[in-house]
C-alpha positions as CSV (number, residue, x, y, z in Angstrom):
1,M,30.7,9.8,-21.7
2,P,27.5,10.4,-22.9
3,K,27.1,12.3,-26.1
4,I,26.0,16.1,-25.7
5,E,24.1,17.6,-28.4
6,R,23.2,21.4,-28.3
7,N,19.6,22.1,-30.1
8,T,17.9,25.6,-30.4
9,H,14.8,26.1,-28.9
10,E,13.0,28.6,-31.0
11,I,9.5,30.2,-29.3
12,E,6.8,30.0,-31.5
13,I,3.7,32.3,-31.3
14,G,0.7,30.4,-29.6
15,K,2.8,27.7,-28.1
16,E,1.0,26.7,-24.6
17,E,3.8,28.4,-22.8
18,D,2.4,31.7,-23.9
19,I,-0.4,33.4,-22.2
20,E,-2.9,35.7,-23.8
21,I,-5.4,37.9,-21.7
22,K,-8.5,39.3,-23.6
23,G,-10.4,42.2,-22.2
24,Q,-13.1,44.3,-23.8
25,R,-10.7,46.7,-25.9
26,F,-7.1,45.6,-25.2
27,R,-5.2,42.2,-25.2
28,L,-2.3,41.6,-23.2
29,Y,0.2,38.8,-24.7
30,V,2.8,37.5,-22.9
31,Q,5.2,35.4,-25.1
32,N,6.7,33.0,-22.3
33,R,4.6,32.5,-18.7
34,Y,7.6,31.9,-17.2
35,T,9.0,35.1,-17.7
36,L,5.7,36.6,-16.0
37,I,6.2,34.4,-13.2
38,S,9.8,35.3,-12.9
39,L,8.7,39.2,-13.1
40,A,6.1,38.3,-10.3
41,V,8.7,36.5,-8.0
42,D,11.0,39.7,-8.1
43,L,8.2,42.1,-7.4
44,L,6.9,40.1,-4.5
45,T,10.6,39.7,-3.2
46,G,11.1,43.5,-3.4
47,I,7.9,44.3,-1.5
48,F,8.7,41.6,1.4
49,Y,12.1,43.1,2.1
50,I,10.7,46.7,2.2
51,F,8.0,45.9,4.8
52,G,10.7,44.1,6.2
53,S,12.9,46.9,6.4
54,L,9.9,49.2,7.3
55,A,9.0,46.6,10.3
56,T,12.6,47.3,11.6
57,L,12.4,50.6,11.8
58,T,9.3,51.0,13.4
59,K,7.4,49.8,16.6
60,I,6.1,46.9,14.7
61,P,6.9,43.7,16.6
62,D,10.0,42.0,15.2
63,R,8.5,38.6,14.0
64,Y,6.5,40.8,11.2
65,G,10.0,42.0,9.8
66,T,11.3,38.3,10.3
67,Y,8.1,36.7,8.5
68,C,8.5,39.5,5.9
69,Y,12.4,38.8,5.3
70,L,11.9,35.1,5.4
71,A,9.0,35.1,2.8
72,G,11.8,37.4,0.6
73,A,14.3,34.8,0.9
74,V,11.8,32.1,0.1
75,F,10.9,34.2,-3.3
76,L,14.6,34.6,-4.0
77,T,15.1,30.9,-3.8
78,L,12.2,30.2,-6.3
79,R,14.0,32.5,-8.7
80,P,16.7,30.4,-9.7
81,I,14.4,27.3,-9.5
82,L,12.1,28.9,-12.3
83,R,14.8,29.3,-14.8
84,I,16.1,25.9,-14.3
85,V,12.4,24.9,-15.0
86,R,12.5,27.3,-18.1
87,N,15.7,26.1,-19.7
88,I,15.7,22.5,-19.4
89,F,13.6,20.4,-22.0
90,I,13.1,16.8,-21.9
91,Y,12.5,15.1,-25.0
92,D,11.3,11.4,-25.3
93,D,13.5,10.2,-28.2
94,K,11.9,6.5,-27.9
95,K,8.6,8.0,-27.9
96,A,9.6,10.1,-31.1
97,K,11.0,7.1,-32.6
98,D,7.6,4.9,-32.4
99,K,5.5,7.6,-33.7
100,E,8.1,8.0,-36.8
101,R,8.0,4.4,-37.1
102,R,3.9,4.5,-37.4
103,S,3.9,7.2,-39.7
104,K,6.1,5.3,-41.9
105,Q,3.7,2.2,-41.8
């Protein structure tokens, strides 16, 4: 059975997964881009479901409501995929060992 090691992943300011948007006066800093993407997906899910519900209640053709519900379902599926991508880290042990060996030489 493979050996499982648990490592902590600390978020450092300035990592490549951080987003900084600079304006004239203000600066917007998002510590983790996946958090921002996840929030945008949640917002779009809600908007599509609201439009789908309104389309059902009004005289708008049913297919528009169905398309909105379908788009909302796609965004609901994207949410756990984003969490998986955000929480899985792949380490190349061979590359790290080679780099360590070269630095000793």
